[in-house]
Backbone as CSV, one residue per row, in Angstrom:
resi,resn,N_x,N_y,N_z,CA_x,CA_y,CA_z,C_x,C_y,C_z
1,MET,-1.748,6.851,2.572,-2.178,5.354,2.335,-1.539,4.681,2.965
2,ARG,-0.805,3.814,4.258,-0.664,3.064,5.360,-1.013,1.303,5.131
3,VAL,0.289,0.652,4.904,0.294,-0.563,5.413,0.995,-1.199,6.433
4,LEU,0.502,-1.975,6.684,1.445,-2.995,7.498,1.900,-3.750,7.433
5,VAL,3.659,-4.060,7.183,4.060,-5.064,6.622,4.163,-6.381,8.096
6,VAL,3.371,-7.713,8.181,4.228,-8.520,9.187,5.396,-9.461,8.454
7,GLU,6.377,-9.097,8.741,7.730,-9.903,8.242,8.866,-10.389,8.868
8,ASP,9.113,-11.225,8.809,10.791,-11.684,10.471,11.874,-11.570,9.749
9,ASP,12.039,-12.203,7.621,13.034,-12.410,7.881,13.382,-10.426,6.776
10,LYS,14.097,-9.528,7.755,14.668,-8.618,7.988,14.997,-8.038,6.728
11,LYS,15.970,-8.980,5.634,16.211,-8.194,4.211,15.377,-8.406,3.730
12,ILE,14.014,-9.022,3.858,13.197,-9.030,2.632,11.726,-7.756,3.432
13,ALA,12.082,-7.696,4.356,11.473,-6.970,5.200,11.753,-5.090,5.069
14,SER,13.058,-5.626,4.993,13.325,-3.537,4.448,12.906,-3.586,3.241
15,PHE,13.532,-4.799,2.535,13.366,-3.816,1.247,11.847,-3.288,0.764
16,ILE,10.640,-3.997,1.515,9.283,-3.701,0.808,8.681,-2.227,1.550
17,VAL,9.583,-2.082,3.449,9.442,-0.968,3.544,9.832,-0.167,2.931
18,LYS,11.093,-0.239,2.294,11.452,0.580,1.994,10.686,0.885,0.234
19,GLY,10.865,0.123,0.081,9.752,0.168,-1.740,8.152,1.156,-0.926
20,PHE,7.945,0.701,-0.218,6.630,1.034,-0.632,6.503,2.681,0.342
21,LYS,7.441,2.858,1.328,7.439,3.938,1.034,8.155,5.302,0.023
22,GLN,9.185,4.807,-0.312,9.485,5.178,-1.839,7.883,5.680,-2.360
23,ALA,7.369,5.207,-2.809,5.454,4.980,-2.950,4.852,5.318,-2.504
24,GLY,5.325,6.467,-1.468,4.316,7.910,-0.568,3.718,6.732,0.051
25,PHE,3.961,5.724,0.631,2.763,5.515,1.734,3.590,5.176,2.766
26,ALA,2.654,5.731,4.505,2.929,4.929,5.257,3.073,4.103,5.917
27,VAL,4.017,3.349,6.901,4.299,2.134,6.622,4.343,1.732,8.089
28,ASP,4.101,0.886,8.641,4.355,0.162,9.729,4.866,-1.124,9.855
29,HIS,6.066,-1.697,10.218,6.528,-3.337,10.286,6.225,-3.697,11.660
30,ALA,6.080,-5.478,11.327,6.129,-6.335,12.940,6.832,-7.494,12.084
31,SER,8.197,-7.861,12.692,8.494,-8.915,12.758,8.466,-10.021,13.521
32,ASP,7.132,-10.347,14.068,6.582,-11.497,14.597,5.162,-11.217,14.516
33,GLY,4.657,-12.707,14.394,2.134,-12.385,14.203,1.924,-12.028,15.896
34,GLU,2.978,-11.785,17.054,2.224,-11.531,18.085,1.859,-9.830,17.920
35,ASP,3.208,-9.233,17.479,3.381,-8.123,17.058,2.157,-6.991,15.859
36,GLY,1.941,-8.766,15.049,1.450,-7.760,13.798,-0.105,-7.900,14.282
37,LEU,-0.121,-8.996,15.151,-1.673,-8.941,15.306,-2.027,-8.286,16.931
38,HIS,-1.069,-7.425,17.573,-1.642,-6.598,18.122,-2.001,-4.817,17.623
39,LEU,-0.576,-4.520,16.282,-0.474,-3.580,15.591,-2.331,-3.352,15.085
40,ALA,-2.750,-4.487,13.998,-3.724,-4.856,12.929,-4.591,-4.803,13.701
41,LEU,-5.055,-5.064,15.152,-6.355,-4.533,15.902,-6.058,-3.405,16.932
42,HIS,-4.623,-2.825,16.286,-5.199,-1.382,17.121,-5.012,-0.117,16.587
43,GLU,-4.604,-0.173,15.843,-4.322,0.395,14.629,-5.192,0.829,13.405
44,SER,-5.363,1.746,12.456,-6.587,1.558,10.915,-5.693,1.123,10.015
45,TYR,-4.932,0.027,9.143,-4.602,0.367,7.768,-5.613,0.284,6.832
46,ASP,-4.821,0.832,5.502,-5.932,0.590,4.479,-5.213,-0.869,3.718
47,ALA,-4.180,-1.669,4.034,-3.934,-3.029,3.485,-2.740,-3.330,4.166
48,ALA,-2.596,-4.850,4.405,-1.454,-6.006,5.330,-1.235,-6.545,4.453
49,ILE,0.320,-6.981,4.667,1.366,-7.861,3.933,1.839,-8.941,5.004
50,ILE,1.122,-10.163,4.916,1.062,-10.500,5.857,1.961,-12.247,5.704
51,ASP,3.323,-12.163,5.849,4.053,-13.345,5.735,3.179,-14.878,6.328
52,ILE,3.203,-15.783,6.091,2.923,-16.907,6.840,3.664,-17.733,7.729
53,MET,4.983,-17.976,7.645,6.102,-18.665,8.524,7.027,-17.976,9.636
54,LEU,5.828,-17.359,10.865,6.730,-15.924,11.333,6.494,-16.827,12.728
55,PRO,7.402,-16.396,13.669,8.014,-16.328,14.732,6.582,-16.345,15.945
56,LYS,6.258,-17.058,16.701,4.771,-16.562,18.058,4.105,-16.769,17.737
57,LEU,3.459,-15.973,16.430,1.898,-16.632,16.167,2.373,-16.303,14.302
58,ASP,1.659,-17.695,13.676,1.932,-18.009,12.459,0.493,-17.106,11.409
59,GLY,1.293,-16.643,10.132,0.159,-15.333,9.455,-0.954,-15.533,9.099
60,LEU,-1.312,-17.159,8.752,-2.611,-17.652,8.767,-3.509,-17.657,10.305
61,THR,-3.280,-17.970,11.212,-3.666,-17.749,12.623,-3.703,-16.327,12.855
62,LEU,-2.681,-14.899,12.226,-3.212,-14.460,12.694,-4.661,-13.662,11.513
63,ILE,-4.474,-14.375,10.805,-5.307,-13.853,9.608,-6.900,-14.040,10.312
64,GLU,-7.185,-15.497,10.907,-7.954,-16.088,11.016,-8.302,-14.993,12.535
65,GLU,-7.472,-14.200,12.969,-7.632,-14.119,14.333,-8.317,-12.162,14.356
66,LEU,-8.208,-12.093,13.081,-8.078,-10.785,12.313,-9.900,-10.486,12.024
67,ARG,-10.054,-12.084,11.010,-11.483,-12.185,10.425,-12.447,-12.301,11.592
68,ARG,-12.269,-13.267,12.546,-12.776,-13.499,13.898,-12.912,-12.000,14.493
69,LYS,-12.580,-11.138,14.600,-12.923,-10.143,15.064,-12.953,-9.111,14.878
70,LYS,-13.556,-9.498,13.429,-14.411,-8.520,12.242,-13.610,-7.361,11.397
71,ILE,-12.217,-7.542,11.512,-11.478,-6.635,11.008,-11.123,-7.199,10.424
72,ASN,-11.944,-6.331,8.873,-11.265,-6.368,7.224,-10.665,-6.274,6.473
73,THR,-9.382,-5.135,7.661,-8.594,-4.751,6.295,-7.799,-5.601,5.291
74,PRO,-7.520,-5.396,3.884,-7.154,-6.067,2.876,-5.533,-6.444,3.164
75,VAL,-5.962,-7.755,2.742,-4.987,-8.774,3.808,-4.593,-9.509,2.159
76,ILE,-2.815,-9.267,1.558,-2.108,-9.558,0.204,-1.036,-11.038,1.701
77,ILE,-0.850,-11.770,0.573,-0.325,-13.486,1.838,1.078,-13.257,0.989
78,LEU,2.294,-12.663,1.888,3.471,-12.631,0.858,4.116,-14.388,1.604
79,SER,4.501,-15.359,1.046,4.628,-16.893,1.489,6.216,-17.809,0.618
80,ALA,6.390,-17.938,1.075,7.906,-19.184,0.169,7.131,-20.420,-0.204
81,LYS,5.498,-20.547,0.796,4.523,-21.861,0.479,4.083,-21.484,-1.173
82,ARG,4.368,-22.453,-1.964,3.759,-22.740,-3.141,2.989,-23.262,-4.571
83,SER,2.623,-24.404,-2.743,1.690,-25.312,-3.337,0.163,-24.971,-4.014
84,VAL,-0.549,-25.238,-4.620,-2.256,-24.241,-4.752,-3.143,-25.072,-3.138
85,ASP,-2.726,-25.701,-3.340,-3.090,-26.119,-1.601,-2.972,-25.152,-0.239
86,ASP,-1.332,-24.404,-0.653,-1.074,-23.658,-0.034,-1.773,-21.982,0.117
87,ARG,-2.169,-21.548,-1.904,-3.000,-20.465,-1.523,-4.444,-20.681,-1.601
88,VAL,-4.576,-21.613,-1.662,-6.114,-21.590,-1.605,-6.577,-21.553,-0.171
89,LYS,-5.743,-22.678,0.775,-5.772,-22.199,1.982,-5.505,-21.181,2.637
90,GLY,-4.258,-20.212,2.173,-4.427,-18.476,2.627,-5.425,-17.964,2.384
91,LEU,-6.215,-18.171,0.938,-7.225,-17.400,0.825,-8.638,-17.640,1.301
92,GLN,-8.606,-19.255,1.675,-9.843,-19.244,2.695,-9.548,-18.943,3.627
93,THR,-8.444,-19.202,4.506,-8.511,-18.621,5.776,-8.741,-16.962,6.069
94,GLY,-8.981,-16.180,4.819,-9.195,-15.575,5.067,-8.469,-13.853,4.199
95,GLY,-7.585,-14.668,3.707,-6.328,-13.481,2.918,-6.761,-13.477,1.490
96,ASP,-6.863,-12.096,0.976,-7.957,-11.468,-0.448,-6.831,-11.346,-1.188
97,ASP,-5.425,-12.061,-1.102,-4.830,-12.438,-2.856,-3.585,-13.205,-1.806
98,TYR,-2.296,-13.466,-2.954,-1.766,-14.199,-2.580,-0.247,-14.797,-3.635
99,LEU,0.814,-14.168,-2.871,2.139,-13.964,-3.266,2.905,-14.218,-3.587
100,THR,3.676,-15.384,-3.845,4.390,-15.755,-3.900,6.091,-15.080,-3.704
101,LYS,6.499,-15.885,-2.784,8.449,-15.696,-3.142,9.474,-16.268,-3.887
102,PRO,9.916,-15.258,-4.587,10.621,-14.218,-4.658,9.445,-14.044,-5.223
103,PHE,9.733,-12.392,-5.631,8.588,-11.713,-5.928,9.139,-10.299,-6.753
104,ALA,8.267,-9.956,-7.288,8.768,-8.139,-7.781,7.668,-7.484,-7.052
105,PHE,8.677,-6.178,-6.686,8.268,-5.629,-6.200,7.338,-5.113,-6.754
106,SER,7.354,-4.250,-7.759,6.534,-3.289,-9.152,4.719,-4.539,-8.873
107,GLU,5.339,-6.038,-8.766,3.917,-6.467,-8.941,3.104,-6.843,-7.267
108,LEU,3.753,-6.191,-6.063,2.866,-6.510,-4.933,2.871,-5.081,-4.831
109,LEU,3.816,-4.555,-5.203,2.814,-2.389,-4.985,1.065,-2.604,-5.872
110,ALA,1.511,-3.558,-7.000,0.090,-3.021,-8.404,-0.547,-4.164,-7.287
111,ARG,-0.367,-5.287,-6.656,-1.582,-5.477,-6.097,-1.983,-4.986,-4.998
112,VAL,-1.156,-4.612,-4.276,-1.665,-4.360,-2.865,-2.490,-2.815,-3.619
113,GLN,-2.169,-1.499,-3.981,-2.869,-0.694,-4.754,-4.123,-1.554,-5.241
114,ALA,-4.455,-2.507,-5.765,-5.559,-3.251,-6.570,-6.535,-3.129,-5.460
115,LEU,-6.147,-4.060,-3.969,-6.371,-4.119,-3.202,-7.196,-3.388,-1.747
116,ILE,-6.917,-1.956,-2.676,-6.856,-0.878,-1.767,-7.664,0.291,-2.652
117,ARG,-7.969,-0.358,-3.953,-8.663,0.249,-4.502,-10.397,-0.446,-5.017
118,ARG,-10.369,-1.646,-4.127,-11.919,-2.710,-4.242,-12.861,-2.315,-3.239
119,ALA,-11.202,-1.836,-1.823,-11.796,-1.776,-0.452,-12.296,-0.154,-0.481
120,SER,-12.021,0.554,-1.484,-12.448,2.200,-0.748,-13.512,2.108,-2.415
121,GLY,-14.202,1.059,-3.251,-14.571,0.591,-3.843,-14.298,2.009,-4.706
122,THR,-13.162,2.332,-5.805,-12.613,3.088,-6.710,-12.284,2.399,-7.754
123,ALA,-12.817,3.368,-8.851,-13.009,2.045,-10.124,-12.551,2.873,-11.574
124,GLU,-11.980,3.625,-11.077,-10.627,4.031,-12.535,-9.108,2.870,-11.795
125,SER,-8.441,2.197,-12.435,-7.302,1.778,-11.697,-5.562,2.163,-11.455
126,THR,-5.516,3.509,-11.996,-4.807,4.029,-11.519,-4.778,5.971,-11.750
127,ARG,-5.867,6.157,-11.609,-6.188,6.994,-11.856,-7.294,7.599,-10.781
128,LEU,-7.478,9.184,-10.075,-8.809,9.636,-9.165,-8.669,10.845,-9.698
129,THR,-9.902,10.830,-9.701,-10.396,12.619,-10.334,-11.223,13.169,-9.479
130,PHE,-11.687,14.394,-8.942,-11.787,15.373,-8.077,-12.235,16.447,-8.871
131,GLY,-13.423,16.984,-9.282,-13.623,18.316,-9.977,-12.370,18.689,-10.825
132,ASP,-11.778,19.856,-10.823,-10.285,19.574,-12.482,-9.525,18.768,-11.339
133,ILE,-9.028,18.100,-10.588,-7.803,17.578,-9.902,-7.726,16.371,-10.595
134,SER,-6.504,15.328,-11.564,-6.883,14.419,-11.651,-5.103,13.772,-10.779
135,MET,-5.582,13.153,-10.446,-3.734,11.948,-9.879,-4.156,11.063,-11.168
136,ASP,-2.639,10.276,-10.730,-1.953,9.475,-11.639,-1.378,8.719,-10.177
137,ILE,-2.096,7.698,-10.144,-1.263,7.089,-8.852,0.377,6.224,-9.113
138,ILE,0.047,5.529,-10.121,1.256,4.751,-10.637,2.517,6.272,-11.334
139,LYS,1.712,7.138,-12.036,3.477,8.281,-12.350,3.429,9.127,-11.281
140,ARG,2.516,8.725,-10.539,2.603,9.759,-8.759,2.544,12.016,-9.612
141,GLU,1.642,11.565,-10.385,1.605,13.195,-11.383,0.304,13.476,-10.654
142,VAL,0.230,14.904,-10.771,-0.762,15.647,-10.182,-1.213,16.584,-11.018
143,THR,-2.180,16.919,-11.508,-2.830,18.120,-11.890,-4.030,18.863,-11.802
144,ARG,-4.154,20.150,-11.818,-5.843,20.785,-11.744,-5.604,21.727,-12.635
145,GLY,-6.386,21.009,-13.758,-7.115,21.992,-14.684,-5.545,21.421,-15.655
146,ASP,-4.817,22.429,-16.791,-4.217,22.430,-17.889,-3.184,22.510,-16.239
147,ARG,-2.832,22.603,-15.273,-1.784,22.929,-14.702,-1.024,21.776,-13.796
148,LYS,0.457,21.152,-14.413,0.821,20.359,-13.631,1.064,20.647,-12.325
149,ILE,0.886,19.961,-11.086,1.209,20.052,-9.553,2.391,19.208,-8.838
150,ILE,3.026,20.242,-8.109,4.491,19.033,-7.620,4.314,19.007,-6.449
151,LEU,3.999,17.856,-6.116,3.555,17.217,-4.231,4.981,16.100,-3.551
152,GLN,4.833,16.794,-2.643,6.208,16.027,-1.766,5.270,14.567,-1.241
153,PRO,5.913,13.503,-0.765,5.262,12.480,-0.556,4.653,12.123,0.197
154,ARG,4.585,13.647,1.246,3.231,13.059,2.144,2.387,14.147,1.489
155,GLU,2.768,14.948,1.211,1.113,15.775,0.536,0.517,15.046,-0.454
156,PHE,0.891,13.734,-1.184,0.552,13.497,-2.404,-0.268,12.372,-1.693
157,ALA,-0.148,11.153,-0.467,-0.395,10.690,0.652,-1.800,11.387,0.819
158,LEU,-1.763,12.334,1.010,-2.975,13.120,2.276,-3.386,13.383,1.025
159,LEU,-3.305,14.024,-0.079,-4.365,14.452,-0.864,-4.713,13.032,-1.463
160,GLU,-4.562,11.665,-2.287,-4.758,10.138,-2.409,-6.068,10.303,-1.479
161,TYR,-6.026,10.535,-0.295,-6.737,9.580,1.050,-8.190,11.137,0.582
162,LEU,-7.701,12.510,0.648,-8.674,12.810,0.959,-9.628,12.872,-0.541
163,MET,-9.025,12.343,-1.912,-9.967,11.794,-2.902,-10.038,10.895,-2.436
164,ARG,-10.106,10.380,-2.027,-10.555,8.540,-1.605,-11.650,8.155,-1.083
165,ASN,-12.162,10.183,-0.204,-12.631,10.384,0.461,-13.499,11.569,0.563
166,ALA,-13.629,11.882,-1.043,-14.214,12.965,-1.421,-15.415,13.517,-0.898
167,GLY,-16.193,14.257,-0.553,-16.729,14.617,0.107,-17.392,14.713,1.655
168,ARG,-16.200,13.262,2.369,-16.631,12.975,3.160,-15.865,13.667,4.918
169,VAL,-16.205,14.907,5.207,-15.080,14.944,6.177,-14.145,13.955,6.942
170,VAL,-12.901,14.517,7.030,-11.690,13.601,7.703,-11.379,14.857,8.916
171,SER,-10.884,13.423,9.984,-10.761,14.010,11.374,-9.303,13.609,11.343
172,LYS,-8.620,14.889,11.733,-7.055,14.570,11.949,-6.475,13.902,12.454
173,THR,-7.435,13.265,13.591,-6.567,11.476,13.943,-6.636,10.723,12.523
174,LEU,-8.123,11.088,11.190,-8.193,10.012,10.329,-6.881,10.000,9.786
175,ILE,-6.256,11.208,9.885,-5.499,11.595,8.566,-3.848,11.275,8.874
176,MET,-3.779,11.094,10.379,-2.650,10.566,11.625,-2.798,9.102,11.300
177,GLU,-3.892,8.022,11.314,-4.025,6.909,11.060,-3.214,6.158,9.898
178,HIS,-3.920,7.376,8.832,-3.655,6.690,7.300,-2.890,7.113,6.951
179,VAL,-1.863,8.400,7.020,-0.492,9.303,6.579,0.596,8.963,6.745
180,TYR,0.628,9.005,8.221,2.121,8.354,9.006,1.681,7.034,9.702
181,ASP,3.410,7.058,10.059,2.791,5.272,10.257,3.294,5.408,12.208
182,TYR,3.887,4.359,12.785,3.167,4.766,13.697,4.117,5.166,14.906
183,ASN,5.418,5.827,14.706,6.031,6.508,15.863,6.137,8.211,15.137
184,PHE,4.638,7.854,14.336,3.888,9.434,14.724,4.328,10.018,15.605
185,ASP,4.403,11.187,16.338,4.108,11.337,16.938,2.674,12.505,17.314
186,PRO,1.799,12.366,17.972,0.705,13.463,17.782,0.173,14.346,18.597
187,GLN,1.581,14.700,19.361,1.465,15.759,19.943,1.568,16.852,18.830
188,THR,2.253,16.971,17.948,2.605,18.132,16.920,1.942,18.518,16.520
189,ASN,1.493,19.622,15.600,0.331,20.154,14.498,0.881,20.169,13.113
190,VAL,1.288,18.823,13.128,1.465,18.366,11.318,0.843,18.703,10.707
191,VAL,-0.109,17.676,11.369,-1.383,17.869,10.288,-1.682,19.346,9.718
192,ASP,-1.591,20.200,10.543,-2.285,21.139,10.193,-1.039,21.634,9.169
193,VAL,0.344,22.018,9.642,0.779,21.997,8.737,1.220,21.017,6.913
194,LEU,0.832,20.147,7.480,0.870,19.638,6.202,-0.786,19.965,5.481
195,VAL,-1.439,19.962,5.611,-3.317,20.718,5.295,-2.654,21.819,4.678
196,CYS,-2.028,22.426,5.495,-1.579,24.333,4.724,-0.925,24.342,3.544
197,ARG,0.569,23.121,3.181,0.848,23.044,2.423,0.588,22.233,0.990
198,LEU,-0.940,21.399,1.365,-1.298,21.306,0.585,-2.182,22.350,-0.696
199,ARG,-2.607,22.964,0.436,-4.073,23.597,0.033,-3.014,24.955,-0.561
200,ASP,-2.192,24.882,-0.051,-0.945,26.483,-0.980,-0.651,25.432,-2.500
201,LYS,-0.151,24.510,-2.892,-0.279,23.983,-4.036,-1.619,23.895,-4.333
202,ILE,-2.776,23.415,-4.600,-3.988,22.771,-4.733,-4.026,23.725,-5.301
203,ASP,-5.443,24.347,-3.915,-6.117,26.223,-4.111,-5.504,27.467,-4.055
204,ARG,-4.594,27.971,-3.838,-3.571,29.185,-3.837,-4.306,30.011,-5.087
205,ASP,-3.560,29.277,-6.472,-3.753,29.770,-7.432,-5.408,29.831,-8.158
206,PHE,-6.133,29.301,-8.073,-7.572,28.985,-8.137,-8.296,29.280,-7.580
207,GLU,-9.858,30.026,-8.415,-10.703,30.541,-7.602,-11.752,29.413,-7.125
208,ARG,-12.345,28.509,-7.311,-12.754,27.610,-6.890,-11.747,26.528,-5.658
209,LYS,-12.046,26.849,-4.285,-10.979,26.456,-3.030,-11.956,24.955,-3.544
210,LEU,-11.373,23.891,-3.279,-11.616,22.775,-2.783,-11.163,21.298,-1.227
211,ILE,-10.146,22.369,-1.020,-9.991,21.247,0.667,-10.376,22.741,1.614
212,HIS,-11.742,22.229,2.069,-11.514,22.837,3.284,-11.727,22.629,4.521
213,THR,-11.902,23.547,5.976,-12.118,23.175,7.569,-13.302,22.886,7.603
214,ILE,-13.339,22.435,8.611,-14.892,21.731,9.435,-14.249,22.401,10.910
215,ARG,-14.425,23.732,11.374,-13.606,23.877,12.343,-13.991,22.432,13.454
216,GLY,-13.168,22.487,14.132,-13.329,21.695,16.046,-13.303,19.735,14.419
217,VAL,-13.625,19.046,13.546,-13.937,18.092,13.337,-13.065,17.618,12.646
218,GLY,-12.747,18.133,11.133,-11.220,18.044,9.818,-11.313,18.700,9.475
219,TYR,-11.665,17.873,8.158,-11.287,17.970,6.382,-11.512,18.106,5.724
220,VAL,-12.782,18.322,4.516,-12.928,17.404,3.113,-12.797,18.697,1.851
221,LEU,-12.563,17.240,1.957,-12.899,17.149,-0.263,-13.849,17.749,-1.279
222,LYS,-14.042,18.763,-0.992,-15.518,18.930,-1.827,-15.820,19.957,-2.736
223,GLU,-16.781,20.458,-3.981,-16.122,21.746,-4.927,-16.857,23.013,-3.744
224,SER,-18.763,23.241,-2.964,-18.598,24.266,-2.337,-18.069,24.150,-0.833
């Protein structure tokens, strides 16, 4: 999963970015509203965390512009403004959730995961399942059948993306957009290598293969 953080406070931004990367997310950061709007309009994100009081372009205007251009990325507003009127205005502007500063990172992470879950239509709150694969999103644990599978953060992110889109073919471009951050070099074969590593752990020792290559198109997680 890939998130956008628009926050001008360097200390808070660093704290959020580090936390989400440790949780297996790809993260892009913008330090002002104009850069944040540019990234949100031209890149694909599973969720965005946006401060209100930003230089160059405030967060509410940023969100309004996104909604005006039919960009429906789930947005959580992160702000020091704590009044009921501020929270109502943020939600009426187009924000999907509102969290006041100071905040606990675990709560921010849980709220972002909930936004992504609702946007993707996933019913289970903390667990994804497909076939005999089970993924605990909170504990970062994966099993296939009765076997525990150890995945590196990027492998976990790819499997989560495939499971949220099970049955749908996802292109390398989509994988790059959702698993890697903005600084990723698209000229490399890193997606092929990552899929190969994941397939080696998920499918190699099992008769029934679940990760399939659609030549010239991309990859799909399916039962047959």
